[in-house]
C-alpha positions as CSV (number, residue, x, y, z in Angstrom):
1,M,0.0,0.0,0.0
2,E,1.3,3.4,-0.9
3,I,2.2,5.9,1.8
4,K,-0.5,8.3,0.6
5,D,-3.1,5.6,1.0
6,R,-1.9,4.7,4.4
7,L,-2.0,8.3,5.6
8,A,-5.5,8.7,4.2
9,I,-6.7,5.6,6.1
10,H,-5.1,6.8,9.3
11,M,-6.6,10.3,8.9
12,Q,-10.0,8.9,8.5
13,A,-9.7,6.5,11.4
14,E,-8.3,9.1,13.8
15,R,-10.3,12.1,12.6
16,E,-12.8,12.5,15.4
17,A,-10.4,11.7,18.2
18,L,-7.6,13.9,16.8
19,Q,-10.0,16.9,16.3
20,E,-11.0,16.6,20.0
21,E,-7.4,16.5,21.0
22,L,-6.4,19.5,18.9
23,V,-9.3,21.5,20.4
24,G,-7.8,20.8,23.8
25,I,-4.3,21.8,22.7
26,R,-5.5,25.0,21.1
27,R,-7.6,26.0,24.1
28,H,-4.6,25.3,26.5
29,L,-2.4,27.5,24.3
30,H,-5.1,30.2,24.1
31,Q,-5.5,30.3,27.8
32,N,-1.8,30.6,28.4
33,P,-0.5,33.1,25.8
34,E,3.1,34.4,25.8
35,L,4.6,37.4,24.1
36,S,7.5,37.2,21.5
37,T,10.8,35.9,22.8
38,V,9.4,34.9,26.2
39,E,7.3,31.8,25.0
40,F,9.0,29.6,27.7
41,E,5.9,27.8,28.9
42,T,4.6,27.4,25.3
43,T,8.0,25.9,24.3
44,A,7.9,23.4,27.2
45,Y,4.3,22.4,26.4
46,I,5.2,21.7,22.7
47,K,8.2,19.7,23.8
48,D,6.0,17.6,26.1
49,C,3.5,17.0,23.3
50,L,6.3,15.8,21.0
51,A,7.8,13.7,23.7
52,T,4.6,11.7,24.0
53,L,4.9,10.9,20.3
54,G,8.5,9.8,20.6
55,I,9.8,12.7,18.5
56,T,13.4,13.7,18.9
57,I,14.0,17.4,19.4
58,R,16.7,19.2,17.4
59,E,19.4,21.1,19.2
60,T,19.1,24.8,19.3
61,H,20.8,27.9,20.7
62,M,17.5,29.7,20.9
63,E,15.8,30.2,24.3
64,T,12.3,29.6,22.9
65,G,10.9,27.7,19.9
66,V,11.0,24.0,19.1
67,F,12.5,22.2,16.1
68,A,12.1,18.5,15.3
69,D,12.6,16.0,12.5
70,I,11.0,12.7,11.4
71,G,12.1,10.5,8.6
72,S,15.6,10.4,7.0
73,E,17.4,12.8,4.7
74,S,19.1,9.8,3.1
75,K,15.8,8.8,1.5
76,G,15.1,12.1,-0.3
77,K,14.3,15.7,0.2
78,T,13.7,17.6,3.4
79,I,10.4,19.5,3.7
80,A,9.8,21.9,6.6
81,I,6.5,22.9,8.1
82,R,6.3,26.0,10.1
83,A,3.9,27.4,12.8
84,D,4.4,30.5,14.9
85,I,3.8,30.3,18.6
86,D,3.8,33.9,20.1
87,A,0.9,36.0,21.2
88,L,0.1,39.8,21.2
89,P,0.0,42.5,23.9
90,I,-3.9,42.7,23.7
91,Q,-6.5,42.4,26.4
92,E,-8.9,39.7,25.4
93,K,-12.6,40.6,25.1
94,V,-14.0,37.1,24.1
95,A,-16.2,35.6,26.8
96,V,-15.1,31.9,26.6
97,S,-14.2,29.5,29.3
98,F,-10.6,29.2,28.0
99,A,-10.0,33.0,27.7
100,S,-6.5,34.2,28.3
101,Q,-5.3,34.0,31.9
102,N,-2.4,36.4,31.3
103,A,-3.7,39.9,31.6
104,G,-3.0,42.1,28.6
105,V,-1.8,39.1,26.5
106,M,-3.9,37.3,23.9
107,H,-3.6,35.0,20.9
108,A,-5.3,37.6,18.8
109,C,-3.7,36.4,15.6
110,G,-4.4,32.7,15.8
111,H,-1.0,31.4,16.4
112,D,-2.5,29.0,18.9
113,F,-4.5,27.6,15.9
114,H,-1.3,27.3,13.8
115,T,0.6,25.5,16.6
116,A,-2.2,23.1,17.4
117,S,-2.6,22.3,13.7
118,L,1.1,21.5,13.3
119,L,1.1,19.3,16.4
120,G,-1.8,17.4,14.7
121,A,0.2,17.0,11.5
122,V,3.1,15.7,13.6
123,K,0.9,13.0,15.0
124,L,-0.5,12.0,11.6
125,L,2.9,11.9,9.9
126,K,4.6,10.0,12.8
127,E,2.3,7.1,11.9
128,V,3.8,6.7,8.5
129,E,7.4,7.8,9.4
130,D,9.0,4.5,8.4
131,D,7.8,4.9,4.8
132,L,8.5,8.6,4.4
133,P,10.5,9.1,1.2
134,G,12.6,11.8,2.9
135,R,12.6,13.9,6.0
136,I,10.1,16.4,7.4
137,R,11.2,19.2,9.8
138,F,8.7,20.8,12.2
139,I,9.5,24.4,13.0
140,F,7.6,25.9,16.0
141,Q,8.8,29.5,15.5
142,P,8.9,32.1,18.3
143,A,8.7,35.9,17.9
144,E,6.8,36.3,14.6
145,E,5.2,39.5,15.8
146,G,7.8,42.0,14.7
147,R,10.7,40.5,16.6
148,D,12.7,38.8,13.7
149,G,11.8,35.3,14.8
150,A,12.4,33.8,11.4
151,L,15.8,35.4,11.0
152,H,16.8,33.9,14.4
153,V,15.6,30.5,13.3
154,I,17.7,30.7,10.1
155,A,20.7,31.9,12.0
156,D,20.3,29.0,14.3
157,G,20.7,26.6,11.4
158,Q,17.2,25.2,11.5
159,L,16.7,25.8,7.7
160,D,19.9,24.0,6.8
161,G,19.3,21.1,4.6
162,V,15.7,22.1,3.9
163,D,14.6,21.8,0.2
164,A,11.2,23.5,0.6
165,I,8.9,25.0,3.3
166,I,5.2,25.4,3.8
167,G,3.1,27.4,6.2
168,I,-0.4,28.8,6.8
169,H,-2.1,31.7,8.3
170,N,-5.7,31.5,9.5
171,K,-8.0,33.8,7.5
172,P,-11.1,34.9,9.5
173,D,-13.0,36.2,6.4
174,L,-12.7,32.8,4.6
175,P,-15.1,30.0,5.4
176,V,-14.0,26.8,7.0
177,G,-12.9,24.3,4.3
178,T,-11.4,26.9,2.1
179,V,-7.7,27.5,1.4
180,A,-6.3,30.4,-0.6
181,L,-3.3,29.2,-2.6
182,Q,-1.6,31.3,-5.3
183,S,1.8,31.7,-6.7
184,G,3.6,35.0,-6.6
185,C,3.1,37.8,-4.0
186,L,0.7,37.0,-1.2
187,M,1.7,39.5,1.6
188,A,3.5,42.8,1.7
189,A,6.9,43.9,2.7
190,V,6.8,45.7,6.1
191,D,9.0,48.6,7.3
192,R,8.6,50.6,10.5
193,F,9.8,54.2,11.2
194,Y,10.4,56.1,14.3
195,V,11.0,59.9,14.1
196,T,12.1,62.3,16.7
197,I,11.6,66.0,15.9
198,K,13.6,68.5,18.0
199,G,12.2,72.0,18.2
200,K,12.3,74.6,21.0
201,G,9.8,74.7,23.8
202,S,8.0,77.8,24.9
203,H,4.9,79.1,26.7
204,G,1.7,78.2,24.8
205,A,0.9,82.0,24.7
206,L,4.3,82.9,23.3
207,P,4.9,80.5,20.3
208,H,7.2,83.0,18.7
209,K,9.7,82.5,21.5
210,G,10.1,78.8,20.5
211,S,10.0,76.5,17.5
212,D,6.9,74.3,17.6
213,P,7.6,70.6,16.7
214,I,3.8,69.9,16.8
215,V,3.2,72.1,13.8
216,T,6.2,70.5,12.0
217,A,4.8,67.1,12.7
218,S,1.4,68.1,11.4
219,H,2.9,69.3,8.1
220,I,4.9,66.1,7.7
221,V,1.8,63.9,8.2
222,T,-0.1,65.9,5.6
223,A,2.8,65.8,3.1
224,L,3.3,62.1,3.5
225,Q,-0.2,61.5,2.2
226,S,1.0,62.8,-1.3
227,V,3.6,60.0,-1.7
228,V,1.2,57.2,-2.4
229,S,-1.2,59.4,-4.5
230,R,1.5,61.3,-6.5
231,K,4.7,59.3,-6.4
232,V,3.6,55.7,-6.6
233,S,2.1,54.4,-9.9
234,P,-1.7,53.8,-9.7
235,L,-1.0,50.3,-10.8
236,D,1.1,49.6,-7.7
237,T,0.0,49.2,-4.1
238,A,1.6,51.1,-1.2
239,V,0.8,52.3,2.3
240,I,2.3,55.0,4.5
241,S,0.6,55.2,7.9
242,V,1.6,57.4,10.8
243,T,0.1,55.5,13.7
244,R,1.4,57.4,16.7
245,I,2.3,61.0,17.5
246,D,3.5,61.9,21.0
247,G,4.4,65.4,22.1
248,G,3.8,67.6,25.1
249,N,2.3,66.9,28.5
250,T,0.1,69.9,29.4
251,W,-2.2,72.4,27.7
252,N,-0.2,75.6,27.9
253,V,3.3,74.5,27.0
254,I,4.7,74.0,23.5
255,P,7.0,71.0,23.8
256,E,10.6,70.8,22.7
257,E,10.2,67.4,21.1
258,V,7.6,65.3,19.2
259,V,7.9,61.6,18.4
260,M,6.2,60.0,15.3
261,E,5.9,56.4,14.6
262,G,4.3,54.3,11.8
263,T,4.7,51.8,9.0
264,T,5.1,51.5,5.2
265,R,3.9,48.6,3.1
266,A,4.7,47.6,-0.4
267,F,4.7,44.5,-2.7
268,S,7.8,45.3,-4.8
269,K,11.4,46.2,-3.8
270,E,11.2,49.2,-6.1
271,V,8.1,50.7,-4.4
272,R,9.5,49.8,-1.0
273,S,12.7,51.7,-1.8
274,L,10.7,54.6,-3.2
275,L,8.6,54.9,0.0
276,K,11.7,55.1,2.2
277,D,13.5,57.7,-0.1
278,E,10.4,59.9,-0.2
279,F,9.9,59.6,3.5
280,Y,13.4,60.8,4.3
281,E,13.2,63.6,1.9
282,I,9.9,64.9,3.2
283,V,10.8,64.6,6.9
284,N,14.2,66.2,6.5
285,H,13.1,69.1,4.2
286,I,10.1,70.1,6.3
287,T,12.0,70.0,9.6
288,A,14.7,72.1,8.0
289,A,12.2,74.5,6.7
290,F,11.0,75.1,10.2
291,G,14.5,75.4,11.6
292,Q,14.3,72.1,13.4
293,K,16.1,68.8,13.3
294,A,14.7,65.3,12.7
295,T,16.3,61.9,13.7
296,I,14.9,59.0,11.7
297,E,15.1,55.4,12.8
298,W,14.2,53.1,9.9
299,H,13.5,49.5,10.9
300,P,13.3,47.1,7.9
301,G,10.8,44.3,8.4
302,P,10.2,41.2,6.4
303,P,10.2,41.3,2.6
304,P,7.0,40.3,0.6
305,V,5.8,36.7,0.9
306,I,6.3,35.3,-2.6
307,N,5.2,31.7,-3.3
308,D,7.0,29.4,-5.6
309,K,4.9,28.8,-8.8
310,A,5.6,25.1,-9.3
311,L,5.2,24.1,-5.7
312,T,2.0,26.2,-5.4
313,E,0.4,24.4,-8.4
314,K,1.3,21.1,-6.9
315,L,-0.3,21.9,-3.6
316,K,-3.4,23.2,-5.3
317,V,-3.9,19.8,-6.8
318,E,-3.3,18.0,-3.5
319,A,-5.4,20.4,-1.4
320,G,-8.3,20.3,-3.9
321,K,-8.9,16.7,-3.0
322,R,-10.2,17.8,0.4
323,L,-10.7,21.5,0.4
324,T,-12.1,24.3,-1.7
325,V,-9.0,26.0,-3.3
326,I,-9.3,29.7,-4.2
327,E,-7.1,32.6,-5.1
328,T,-7.4,35.8,-3.1
329,E,-6.2,39.4,-3.2
330,P,-2.7,39.8,-1.6
331,S,-2.8,41.1,1.9
332,I,-1.1,44.3,2.9
333,A,-0.2,42.7,6.2
334,G,3.3,41.3,6.6
335,E,4.7,37.9,7.6
336,D,8.2,36.9,8.5
337,F,7.6,33.6,6.8
338,A,8.9,35.6,3.8
339,Q,12.4,35.3,5.3
340,Y,12.4,31.6,4.8
341,L,11.2,32.1,1.2
342,M,14.3,34.2,0.5
343,K,16.4,31.1,1.3
344,V,14.3,28.1,0.0
345,P,11.2,27.8,-2.2
346,G,7.9,27.3,-0.5
347,V,4.2,28.0,-0.2
348,F,2.3,30.1,2.3
349,A,-1.5,29.8,2.3
350,F,-4.5,31.5,3.9
351,F,-6.7,29.0,5.7
352,G,-10.4,29.6,6.3
353,T,-11.4,29.9,9.9
354,N,-14.7,31.9,9.6
355,G,-13.8,34.3,12.5
356,T,-15.8,37.1,13.9
357,E,-13.1,39.7,13.8
358,D,-9.9,40.2,11.9
359,W,-6.3,39.7,13.1
360,H,-5.1,41.7,16.1
361,H,-8.6,42.5,17.4
362,P,-9.5,41.9,21.1
363,S,-12.5,39.9,20.0
364,F,-10.7,37.7,17.5
365,T,-11.9,34.1,17.3
366,V,-11.4,31.0,15.1
367,D,-13.8,28.3,14.2
368,E,-12.2,25.2,15.8
369,S,-13.7,22.8,13.3
370,A,-10.9,24.0,11.0
371,L,-8.2,22.5,13.2
372,I,-8.3,19.0,11.8
373,L,-8.5,20.4,8.3
374,A,-5.3,22.4,8.8
375,A,-3.5,19.4,10.4
376,E,-4.5,17.3,7.3
377,Y,-3.4,20.1,5.0
378,F,0.0,20.2,6.6
379,A,0.5,16.5,6.5
380,T,-0.7,15.8,2.9
381,S,1.1,18.9,1.6
382,A,4.4,17.9,3.1
383,L,4.0,14.4,1.7
384,A,3.1,15.7,-1.8
385,L,6.3,17.8,-1.8
386,L,8.4,14.8,-0.7
387,D,6.9,12.8,-3.7
388,K,9.7,12.6,-6.3
């Protein structure tokens, strides 16, 4: 009997029991969320889950995150499957029995769903390990939420020897049973800026005695709006958002300093570079015009998520046997899975979870009936890519 048939029989036999188990895992993770780089309890929990399956953990220099292999590289390719494990600094507003017990921390992006699904895939694939025509690596990645987790994983050597990688992100606005798979660009490049504008403080009644950085910041915010509308081609997509302005601490004093923070998003390296260049020019010229000084900190985030065409087409065929496969508009959100795709070919997919709110919302939820589907997607996709 072929390995695909064995896996299919096992999936069918274990479906109900595994779904119940994955719900329990997901709820435990949801109840005990941890922020980026401090996912210590989450790491220990994942290791315990793998230990019960007899999975050997790979060595790592990282303090959090878990990496494991099954199969043998001597038999063929190595396919990696990745799930992120960190939560967000958000106070949960969902009234469920398994709500977050950590005040101000919540799995508001569904990483608990991703982790539980990957643990389900581990269990499914372990059953056919002896017949695997290669090796499968499981990457439980910490610090996806803006803390360079993928880069640390790569630096730690966990991508060494990997021929291809797959991953998913839950998608609240897609129904359960739907997966969005498309080659090319799926998610945007992300950059973050932090600007300090130095003026001269004065009494609020005597603005001519100082140099008001609030006025300068206001001009900068207004001018930045012209970049996307007048510098970027209408055929391209771009975003510049100033998301925080902080200056002053009382009503009758003009402050000496204002801080601005925000983000840019783009789908191509050309537009990404243009946004940065225009940003620097506008900020520096306007502050100079007002006789002030700006310090700009530019923090490059992940590049665009760009799926491999051949691998995506292969996974479309495989996923179509069990799920409704669609294409979707690229998301302007970012994902550090893109860092892996800069090193090896791979496929990142949006997985339908029929949620009530979008990512990063305090009332974010997922439909748990999608857990078993995601576990099966991981397992069958990895097996399809191992197939010579």
